[in-house]
PABA-174490 format. One record per residue (C-alpha): residue in one letter; x, y, z. Coordinates in steps of 0.05 Angstrom, whole numbers, plus 5000, padded with zeros to 4 digits. Layout:
<tikols>
@residuo = a u = X v = Y w = Z
...
</tikols>
This chain:
<tikols>
@residuo = v u = 5154 v = 5238 w = 4941
@residuo = y u = 5184 v = 5287 w = 4990
@residuo = l u = 5260 v = 5288 w = 4992
@residuo = e u = 5294 v = 5315 w = 5053
@residuo = s u = 5368 v = 5323 w = 5069
@residuo = k u = 5365 v = 5271 w = 5125
@residuo = l u = 5326 v = 5222 w = 5082
@residuo = d u = 5272 v = 5219 w = 5136
@residuo = w u = 5211 v = 5186 w = 5105
@residuo = s u = 5161 v = 5209 w = 5158
@residuo = r u = 5130 v = 5263 w = 5113
@residuo = n u = 5121 v = 5211 w = 5058
@residuo = a u = 5091 v = 5162 w = 5107
@residuo = e u = 5042 v = 5215 w = 5130
@residuo = a u = 5021 v = 5228 w = 5058
@residuo = l u = 5013 v = 5154 w = 5045
@residuo = y u = 4972 v = 5147 w = 5109
@residuo = k u = 4925 v = 5203 w = 5088
@residuo = k u = 4917 v = 5172 w = 5019
@residuo = g u = 4903 v = 5106 w = 5054
@residuo = q u = 4849 v = 5138 w = 5097
@residuo = s u = 4815 v = 5165 w = 5034
@residuo = c u = 4821 v = 5097 w = 5000
@residuo = l u = 4791 v = 5063 w = 5061
@residuo = y u = 4733 v = 5111 w = 5062
@residuo = f u = 4717 v = 5099 w = 4988
@residuo = l u = 4726 v = 5024 w = 4998
@residuo = r u = 4674 v = 5025 w = 5053
@residuo = r u = 4627 v = 5067 w = 5011
@residuo = l u = 4634 v = 5019 w = 4952
@residuo = c u = 4620 v = 4962 w = 4999
@residuo = s u = 4557 v = 4996 w = 5024
@residuo = f u = 4532 v = 4998 w = 4952
@residuo = n u = 4541 v = 4923 w = 4947
@residuo = v u = 4597 v = 4927 w = 4896
@residuo = c u = 4624 v = 4857 w = 4883
@residuo = s u = 4685 v = 4834 w = 4921
@residuo = k u = 4727 v = 4828 w = 4857
@residuo = m u = 4716 v = 4902 w = 4841
@residuo = l u = 4732 v = 4921 w = 4914
@residuo = q u = 4797 v = 4882 w = 4908
@residuo = m u = 4814 v = 4916 w = 4842
@residuo = f u = 4801 v = 4984 w = 4874
@residuo = y u = 4847 v = 4967 w = 4933
@residuo = q u = 4902 v = 4940 w = 4888
@residuo = s u = 4900 v = 4999 w = 4839
@residuo = v u = 4897 v = 5054 w = 4891
@residuo = l u = 4929 v = 5035 w = 4957
@residuo = a u = 4970 v = 4972 w = 4944
@residuo = c u = 5007 v = 5005 w = 4886
@residuo = a u = 5022 v = 5066 w = 4929
@residuo = i u = 5049 v = 5021 w = 4984
@residuo = f u = 5092 v = 4983 w = 4935
@residuo = f u = 5120 v = 5048 w = 4907
@residuo = a u = 5135 v = 5073 w = 4977
@residuo = v u = 5171 v = 5008 w = 4995
@residuo = m u = 5214 v = 5014 w = 4932
@residuo = c u = 5234 v = 5085 w = 4953
@residuo = w u = 5241 v = 5075 w = 5028
@residuo = g u = 5269 v = 5005 w = 5032
@residuo = s u = 5275 v = 4987 w = 5105
@residuo = r u = 5287 v = 5059 w = 5127
@residuo = v u = 5215 v = 5072 w = 5148
@residuo = k u = 5206 v = 5085 w = 5222
@residuo = a u = 5168 v = 5033 w = 5263
@residuo = v u = 5115 v = 5083 w = 5282
@residuo = d u = 5100 v = 5099 w = 5209
@residuo = a u = 5102 v = 5026 w = 5189
@residuo = n u = 5052 v = 5009 w = 5244
@residuo = r u = 5004 v = 5063 w = 5221
@residuo = i u = 5006 v = 5038 w = 5149
@residuo = n u = 4998 v = 4966 w = 5172
@residuo = k u = 4936 v = 4985 w = 5211
@residuo = l u = 4906 v = 5015 w = 5148
@residuo = v u = 4922 v = 4951 w = 5109
@residuo = m u = 4889 v = 4909 w = 5164
@residuo = k u = 4827 v = 4953 w = 5162
@residuo = a u = 4824 v = 4947 w = 5086
@residuo = g u = 4831 v = 4872 w = 5094
@residuo = s u = 4772 v = 4869 w = 5141
@residuo = v u = 4729 v = 4908 w = 5091
@residuo = l u = 4751 v = 4862 w = 5035
@residuo = g u = 4742 v = 4800 w = 5078
@residuo = m u = 4813 v = 4775 w = 5066
@residuo = e u = 4883 v = 4779 w = 5094
@residuo = l u = 4927 v = 4829 w = 5058
@residuo = d u = 5003 v = 4833 w = 5057
@residuo = s u = 5034 v = 4877 w = 5111
@residuo = l u = 5087 v = 4929 w = 5096
@residuo = e u = 5141 v = 4880 w = 5117
@residuo = v u = 5117 v = 4826 w = 5070
@residuo = v u = 5116 v = 4875 w = 5012
@residuo = l u = 5186 v = 4896 w = 5031
@residuo = e u = 5210 v = 4823 w = 5031
@residuo = d u = 5176 v = 4808 w = 4964
@residuo = a u = 5197 v = 4872 w = 4928
@residuo = p u = 5263 v = 4846 w = 4899
@residuo = q u = 5229 v = 4785 w = 4868
@residuo = t u = 5174 v = 4829 w = 4840
@residuo = v u = 5223 v = 4877 w = 4808
@residuo = e u = 5262 v = 4819 w = 4779
@residuo = h u = 5198 v = 4790 w = 4750
@residuo = l u = 5178 v = 4857 w = 4720
@residuo = g u = 5247 v = 4862 w = 4688
@residuo = q u = 5236 v = 4795 w = 4653
@residuo = c u = 5170 v = 4816 w = 4623
@residuo = s u = 5174 v = 4835 w = 4550
@residuo = s u = 5137 v = 4896 w = 4524
@residuo = p u = 5103 v = 4895 w = 4456
</tikols>
């Protein structure tokens, strides 16, 4: 996370986009090796989806439209590789409060 005095999240969005590009590359490579769809989904969820969720928790709705569109395009490309529709950045932003509330209700051993 890059903190700037103006709280401009563009640098963070750029880092997330680059991570997403790497994830997309590896996702395509795994697909080319005929890895099962369940494993592909697990890879996406554990690498890119968790990074997007973390970013949404930090940024809130303060992300610029240009940056949000770039990230959404990555999500759409990943969805086409996985053969399923994935949640856009806006959907994750809307669902974040319920997810955090649910996590707070979980008990740890």
